[in-house]
C-alpha positions as CSV (number, residue, x, y, z in Angstrom):
1,M,0.0,0.0,0.0
2,Q,1.0,3.6,-0.3
3,L,0.8,6.1,2.6
4,L,0.6,9.8,1.9
5,L,1.7,11.7,5.0
6,I,0.4,15.2,4.6
7,R,1.2,18.1,6.9
8,H,-1.7,20.4,7.6
9,A,-2.0,23.8,5.9
10,Q,-0.8,27.0,7.5
11,P,-2.6,27.9,10.8
12,F,-2.6,31.1,12.8
13,H,-0.1,31.5,15.7
14,V,-2.3,31.7,18.8
15,H,-2.2,31.8,22.6
16,D,-5.0,30.0,24.5
17,P,-4.7,29.0,28.2
18,A,-7.2,26.2,27.5
19,G,-4.9,24.7,24.8
20,A,-4.0,26.3,21.5
21,D,-5.8,24.7,18.6
22,P,-5.8,27.3,15.8
23,D,-7.8,27.6,12.6
24,L,-6.2,27.8,9.2
25,T,-5.1,31.3,7.9
26,P,-6.5,32.5,4.6
27,E,-3.2,31.4,3.0
28,G,-3.6,28.0,4.7
29,R,-7.1,27.7,3.2
30,S,-5.6,28.4,-0.3
31,Q,-2.9,25.8,0.4
32,A,-5.5,23.2,1.4
33,A,-7.6,23.9,-1.8
34,L,-4.5,23.4,-4.0
35,L,-3.7,20.2,-2.1
36,A,-7.3,18.9,-2.6
37,S,-7.2,19.8,-6.3
38,A,-3.9,17.9,-6.8
39,L,-5.2,14.8,-4.9
40,S,-8.5,14.8,-6.8
41,G,-6.6,15.0,-10.1
42,D,-5.0,11.6,-9.4
43,R,-1.6,13.0,-8.7
44,H,-0.9,10.0,-6.4
45,G,-3.5,7.6,-7.8
46,R,-6.9,6.8,-6.4
47,I,-7.1,7.5,-2.6
48,D,-9.0,4.8,-0.8
49,R,-9.0,6.2,2.7
50,L,-8.6,9.6,4.3
51,V,-7.6,10.0,8.0
52,S,-6.8,13.1,10.0
53,S,-5.5,14.1,13.4
54,T,-8.3,15.5,15.5
55,M,-6.6,18.9,15.8
56,R,-8.4,21.8,14.1
57,R,-5.7,22.7,11.6
58,A,-5.5,19.1,10.4
59,V,-9.2,18.5,10.2
60,Q,-9.8,21.8,8.3
61,T,-7.1,20.8,5.8
62,A,-8.6,17.3,5.4
63,E,-12.1,18.7,4.9
64,F,-10.9,20.3,1.7
65,V,-9.6,16.9,0.5
66,E,-12.8,15.2,1.7
67,R,-15.0,17.4,-0.4
68,A,-12.8,17.1,-3.5
69,L,-12.6,13.3,-3.3
70,S,-16.2,12.7,-2.0
71,C,-14.8,10.3,0.6
72,E,-15.5,9.9,4.2
73,L,-13.1,11.6,6.6
74,E,-11.9,9.5,9.6
75,T,-10.1,11.0,12.6
76,D,-7.7,9.5,15.0
77,R,-6.7,11.3,18.2
78,R,-3.4,9.4,18.3
79,L,-2.2,11.5,15.3
80,V,-2.3,14.8,17.3
81,E,0.9,16.8,17.4
82,L,3.3,16.8,20.4
83,D,2.1,20.3,21.3
84,D,-1.4,19.1,22.2
85,G,-2.7,21.0,25.2
86,W,0.1,23.7,25.1
87,E,-1.0,27.3,25.6
88,N,0.9,28.5,22.5
89,Y,1.0,27.4,18.9
90,G,3.8,28.5,16.7
91,I,7.6,28.5,17.1
92,D,9.4,31.8,17.0
93,M,12.3,30.9,14.8
94,T,14.3,34.0,16.0
95,D,14.8,31.9,19.2
96,Y,16.7,29.4,17.0
97,P,19.2,31.3,14.8
98,V,21.0,28.0,14.2
99,R,18.5,25.5,12.9
100,Q,20.3,22.6,14.4
101,S,19.5,24.0,17.9
102,L,15.8,23.5,17.3
103,W,16.3,19.9,16.3
104,D,18.6,19.3,19.3
105,E,16.0,20.8,21.6
106,M,13.1,18.8,20.1
107,N,15.2,15.6,20.3
108,S,15.7,16.2,24.0
109,G,11.9,16.4,24.5
110,R,11.3,20.1,24.7
111,I,10.6,23.3,22.8
112,G,11.2,26.5,24.7
113,S,9.6,26.1,28.1
114,N,7.3,23.2,27.0
115,T,8.3,19.6,27.4
116,F,7.0,16.3,26.1
117,D,7.6,12.6,26.4
118,L,9.5,11.8,23.2
119,D,9.2,8.0,23.6
120,A,5.5,8.1,24.4
121,F,4.9,10.4,21.4
122,S,6.8,8.1,19.0
123,V,5.0,5.0,20.3
124,R,1.6,6.6,19.9
125,V,2.3,7.8,16.4
126,L,3.8,4.4,15.3
127,A,0.7,2.6,16.6
128,A,-1.7,4.9,14.9
129,I,0.0,4.8,11.5
130,G,0.7,1.1,11.9
131,D,-3.0,0.4,12.3
132,L,-3.6,2.1,8.9
133,T,-1.2,-0.2,7.0
134,D,-3.5,-3.2,7.0
135,D,-5.8,-1.9,4.2
136,G,-4.4,-4.1,1.4
137,P,-1.5,-4.0,-0.9
138,N,-3.0,-1.8,-3.6
139,N,-4.6,0.8,-1.5
140,T,-3.6,4.4,-0.9
141,T,-4.3,6.0,2.5
142,A,-3.9,9.8,2.9
143,V,-3.1,10.9,6.5
144,V,-3.4,14.6,7.3
145,C,-1.3,15.2,10.4
146,H,1.6,17.3,11.7
147,G,5.3,17.9,11.2
148,G,6.3,16.1,14.4
149,V,4.1,13.1,13.6
150,I,5.7,12.8,10.1
151,N,9.2,13.0,11.7
152,A,8.4,10.4,14.3
153,Y,7.2,7.9,11.6
154,L,10.0,8.7,9.1
155,S,12.7,8.3,11.7
156,D,11.4,4.8,12.4
157,V,11.2,4.0,8.7
158,I,14.8,5.0,7.9
159,G,16.2,4.1,11.4
160,T,17.6,7.4,12.4
161,A,18.8,7.8,16.0
162,K,17.0,11.1,16.3
163,A,13.2,11.5,15.9
164,F,13.2,15.0,14.5
165,F,15.4,15.9,11.5
166,V,13.2,17.5,8.7
167,D,10.7,20.4,8.5
168,P,7.7,19.3,6.4
169,F,6.2,22.2,4.5
170,Y,2.6,23.1,4.9
171,T,0.5,20.7,2.9
172,S,3.6,18.8,1.7
173,V,3.1,15.2,0.8
174,T,5.5,12.5,2.0
175,R,5.1,9.1,0.4
176,V,5.9,5.7,2.0
177,R,5.3,2.3,0.4
178,V,4.3,-0.4,2.9
179,D,4.5,-4.0,1.6
180,P,2.3,-6.8,3.0
181,D,5.2,-8.3,4.8
182,G,5.7,-4.9,6.7
183,Y,8.7,-3.7,4.7
184,R,8.6,0.1,4.3
185,E,10.2,2.1,1.6
186,L,10.5,5.9,1.7
187,L,9.5,7.2,-1.8
188,S,9.5,11.0,-1.2
189,I,9.7,13.7,1.4
190,N,8.1,17.2,1.2
191,E,6.5,17.2,-2.2
192,V,5.0,20.6,-2.8
193,D,4.6,20.9,-6.6
194,H,0.9,21.4,-6.1
195,L,1.6,24.8,-4.4
196,R,3.3,26.1,-7.5
197,P,1.3,28.1,-10.1
């Protein structure tokens, strides 16, 4: 089968003491529309299943795809980002003038003053995506999720020592082939041709 791991479109940066869960920006809505158009145009073949994280930015992105493909959207809470429940959404990159410092911090289980359990996050993500790979050898499943989720899964596929190593662009598509025997092959990372005019 083929997995399409899709990062959500651009959301607002927000602060919410109850837990930041932002909507898409106008630019993000445009990105989601371009993604939906590409996926409905058979760019990656017929999509048999559409699954999303339950976070607002992922669901709103997936809803564009759902309408374009006329398929039923499923959600899975295990696909939420590592920042679930944090008061702020959005990293201030001026805090990380050297990009490697952000990866180092994330790989130690924190971003700024926020911390997370890296092992528990990875286990949750791998279980969620693993459950989607039993759909049959010729099926394609699109998963709308988050940058951290994509990193956690890819690090397991390619066997990197560090969970975080790449920054998936908004609405980028990362493709993984999963054979019936469980063998996984990374086909692409960060496809964004659909965003170009």
